[in-house]
N, CA, C and O atoms as a DFTB+ gen file, in Angstrom:
252 C
 N C O
     1  1      65.679      66.085     154.711
     2  2      66.149      64.599     155.174
     3  2      66.128      64.519     156.634
     4  3      66.374      65.570     157.226
     5  1      65.890      63.514     157.303
     6  2      65.815      63.297     158.597
     7  2      67.275      62.749     158.936
     8  3      68.001      62.043     158.236
     9  1      67.505      63.283     160.229
    10  2      69.027      62.865     160.833
    11  2      69.194      61.389     160.775
    12  3      70.303      60.883     160.605
    13  1      68.169      60.731     160.907
    14  2      68.156      59.148     161.058
    15  2      68.564      58.640     159.669
    16  3      69.130      57.553     159.553
    17  1      68.280      59.424     158.612
    18  2      68.635      58.897     157.269
    19  2      70.213      59.163     156.891
    20  3      70.763      58.593     155.949
    21  1      70.752      59.943     157.606
    22  2      72.205      60.500     157.215
    23  2      72.985      59.370     158.034
    24  3      72.782      58.981     159.185
    25  1      74.011      58.927     157.028
    26  2      75.118      58.138     157.839
    27  2      76.129      59.004     158.808
    28  3      76.452      60.175     158.606
    29  1      76.462      58.364     159.658
    30  2      77.370      58.921     160.638
    31  2      78.873      59.235     159.836
    32  3      79.395      58.339     159.171
    33  1      79.332      60.211     159.930
    34  2      80.440      60.666     159.089
    35  2      81.638      60.755     160.222
    36  3      81.844      61.825     160.795
    37  1      82.235      59.850     160.449
    38  2      83.462      59.867     161.577
    39  2      84.605      59.379     160.906
    40  3      84.596      58.514     160.031
    41  1      85.718      60.051     161.414
    42  2      87.031      59.725     160.938
    43  2      88.053      59.737     162.014
    44  3      88.051      60.622     162.869
    45  1      88.964      58.736     161.992
    46  2      89.967      58.737     162.914
    47  2      91.282      58.834     161.970
    48  3      91.558      58.114     161.010
    49  1      92.029      59.938     162.513
    50  2      93.340      60.123     161.560
    51  2      94.470      60.097     162.819
    52  3      94.372      60.684     163.897
    53  1      95.505      59.285     162.375
    54  2      96.745      59.189     163.219
    55  2      97.754      59.591     162.248
    56  3      97.816      59.106     161.119
    57  1      98.586      60.529     162.723
    58  2      99.855      60.868     161.921
    59  2     101.133      60.857     162.963
    60  3     101.230      61.547     163.978
    61  1     101.951      60.043     162.536
    62  2     102.969      59.935     163.319
    63  2     104.423      60.238     162.553
    64  3     104.837      59.688     161.533
    65  1     105.074      61.275     163.346
    66  2     106.505      61.676     162.737
    67  2     107.780      61.099     163.438
    68  3     108.891      61.021     162.914
    69  1     107.388      60.640     164.928
    70  2     108.422      60.490     165.750
    71  2     108.654      59.017     165.916
    72  3     108.205      58.438     166.906
    73  1     109.346      58.376     164.975
    74  2     109.702      57.091     165.021
    75  2     111.167      56.831     165.616
    76  3     112.076      57.548     165.198
    77  1     111.401      55.999     166.421
    78  2     112.730      55.882     166.978
    79  2     113.788      55.874     165.780
    80  3     114.713      56.682     165.698
    81  1     113.534      54.868     164.877
    82  2     114.235      54.834     163.631
    83  2     113.627      55.556     162.570
    84  3     112.407      55.685     162.475
    85  1     114.471      56.041     161.749
    86  2     113.723      56.664     160.433
    87  2     112.552      57.597     160.914
    88  3     111.398      57.299     160.606
    89  1     112.804      58.654     161.618
    90  2     111.535      59.723     161.595
    91  2     111.035      60.039     160.564
    92  3     111.762      59.798     159.600
    93  1     109.773      60.635     160.253
    94  2     109.318      61.191     159.191
    95  2     108.928      62.405     159.529
    96  3     108.803      62.801     160.688
    97  1     108.660      63.228     158.228
    98  2     108.846      64.821     158.505
    99  2     107.375      65.323     158.230
   100  3     106.950      66.346     158.767
   101  1     106.661      64.601     157.416
   102  2     105.220      65.390     156.790
   103  2     104.117      64.638     157.318
   104  3     103.028      65.093     156.968
   105  1     104.065      63.440     158.190
   106  2     102.812      62.914     158.632
   107  2     101.808      63.740     159.300
   108  3     100.630      63.853     158.962
   109  1     102.400      64.310     160.291
   110  2     101.689      65.051     161.112
   111  2     101.023      66.356     160.470
   112  3     100.038      66.903     160.966
   113  1     101.708      66.820     159.243
   114  2     101.162      67.948     158.561
   115  2      99.953      67.449     157.576
   116  3      98.972      68.117     157.248
   117  1     100.283      66.047     157.167
   118  2      99.119      65.617     156.418
   119  2      97.905      65.062     157.177
   120  3      96.818      64.937     156.613
   121  1      98.093      64.743     158.408
   122  2      97.023      64.615     159.178
   123  2      96.375      65.751     159.439
   124  3      95.148      65.646     159.444
   125  1      96.874      66.930     159.684
   126  2      96.199      68.116     159.852
   127  2      95.536      68.655     158.615
   128  3      94.538      69.373     158.691
   129  1      96.081      68.313     157.498
   130  2      95.445      68.727     156.525
   131  2      94.256      67.932     155.936
   132  3      93.303      68.563     155.479
   133  1      94.261      66.499     155.924
   134  2      93.277      65.692     155.821
   135  2      92.013      65.787     156.714
   136  3      90.873      65.553     156.313
   137  1      92.410      66.226     158.202
   138  2      91.509      66.693     159.130
   139  2      90.838      67.799     158.807
   140  3      89.610      67.716     158.771
   141  1      91.295      68.695     158.592
   142  2      90.631      70.006     157.915
   143  2      89.754      69.882     156.786
   144  3      88.681      70.482     156.732
   145  1      90.270      68.957     155.690
   146  2      89.307      68.716     154.589
   147  2      88.223      68.084     155.054
   148  3      87.124      68.516     154.705
   149  1      88.308      66.873     155.979
   150  2      87.024      66.187     156.290
   151  2      86.209      66.888     157.109
   152  3      84.985      66.840     156.984
   153  1      86.856      67.657     158.090
   154  2      85.926      68.751     158.696
   155  2      85.013      69.781     157.899
   156  3      83.959      70.232     158.348
   157  1      85.562      70.098     156.641
   158  2      84.782      70.784     155.845
   159  2      83.718      70.414     155.370
   160  3      82.723      71.133     155.278
   161  1      83.809      69.058     154.949
   162  2      82.460      68.460     154.535
   163  2      81.633      67.487     155.892
   164  3      81.027      66.418     155.803
   165  1      81.837      68.136     156.801
   166  2      81.034      68.006     158.251
   167  2      81.231      66.440     158.680
   168  3      80.286      65.722     159.005
   169  1      82.613      66.010     158.633
   170  2      83.031      64.807     159.257
   171  2      83.349      65.328     160.845
   172  3      83.775      66.442     161.150
   173  1      83.061      64.343     161.663
   174  2      83.430      64.540     163.000
   175  2      84.965      63.744     163.140
   176  3      85.021      62.532     162.934
   177  1      85.901      64.342     163.419
   178  2      87.355      63.854     163.218
   179  2      87.927      63.737     164.621
   180  3      87.970      64.643     165.453
   181  1      88.358      62.499     164.762
   182  2      89.100      62.313     166.039
   183  2      90.759      62.306     165.191
   184  3      91.049      61.593     164.231
   185  1      91.476      63.100     165.734
   186  2      93.116      63.197     165.169
   187  2      93.915      63.203     166.506
   188  3      93.729      63.873     167.521
   189  1      94.993      62.127     166.174
   190  2      95.925      61.969     167.169
   191  2      97.314      62.029     166.411
   192  3      97.415      61.549     165.282
   193  1      98.266      62.565     166.984
   194  2      99.563      62.495     166.487
   195  2     100.658      62.056     167.494
   196  3     100.553      62.208     168.711
   197  1     101.675      61.521     166.891
   198  2     102.833      61.145     167.413
   199  2     102.554      60.193     168.811
   200  3     103.021      60.408     169.929
   201  1     101.645      59.068     168.398
   202  2     101.265      58.366     169.391
   203  2     102.398      57.178     169.599
   204  3     103.070      56.839     168.625
   205  1     102.577      56.616     170.754
   206  2     103.406      55.279     170.895
   207  2     102.341      54.060     170.835
   208  3     101.178      54.244     171.195
   209  1     102.730      52.991     170.430
   210  2     101.965      51.736     170.274
   211  2     100.735      51.550     171.138
   212  3      99.620      51.409     170.635
   213  1     100.928      51.551     172.315
   214  2      99.917      51.528     173.292
   215  2      98.708      52.473     173.223
   216  3      97.530      52.154     173.385
   217  1      99.229      53.753     172.942
   218  2      98.363      54.948     172.889
   219  2      97.478      54.653     171.577
   220  3      96.276      54.920     171.538
   221  1      98.137      54.119     170.585
   222  2      97.475      54.095     169.266
   223  2      96.391      52.799     169.562
   224  3      95.178      52.924     169.393
   225  1      96.801      51.999     169.861
   226  2      95.816      50.741     170.335
   227  2      94.889      51.112     171.051
   228  3      93.777      50.672     170.760
   229  1      94.992      51.903     172.053
   230  2      93.597      52.447     172.792
   231  2      93.009      53.297     172.131
   232  3      91.786      53.269     172.261
   233  1      93.532      54.271     171.268
   234  2      92.958      55.336     170.400
   235  2      91.840      54.545     169.368
   236  3      90.725      55.004     169.116
   237  1      92.279      53.492     168.925
   238  2      91.651      52.740     167.909
   239  2      90.632      51.936     168.760
   240  3      89.504      51.877     168.270
   241  1      90.810      51.354     169.855
   242  2      89.743      50.520     170.397
   243  2      88.657      51.594     170.927
   244  3      87.552      51.097     171.147
   245  1      88.758      52.743     171.130
   246  2      87.842      53.843     171.550
   247  2      87.112      54.339     170.528
   248  3      85.956      54.727     170.700
   249  1      87.685      54.369     169.437
   250  2      87.063      54.886     168.156
   251  2      85.860      53.924     167.817
   252  3      85.176      54.122     166.812
């Protein structure tokens, strides 16, 4: 199969634990686990953790 016939396997994963109110405990761990799982099936993963709103917005725009 030619590379041009393969769809691009891209994933953007954002895991945030550090909220001002009601911080979470496992979102970063979940993001890490999901990243590893997707990479194991040849996804190109962009993973970010504990972003503030502006950083999250910029990351999504760049993706």
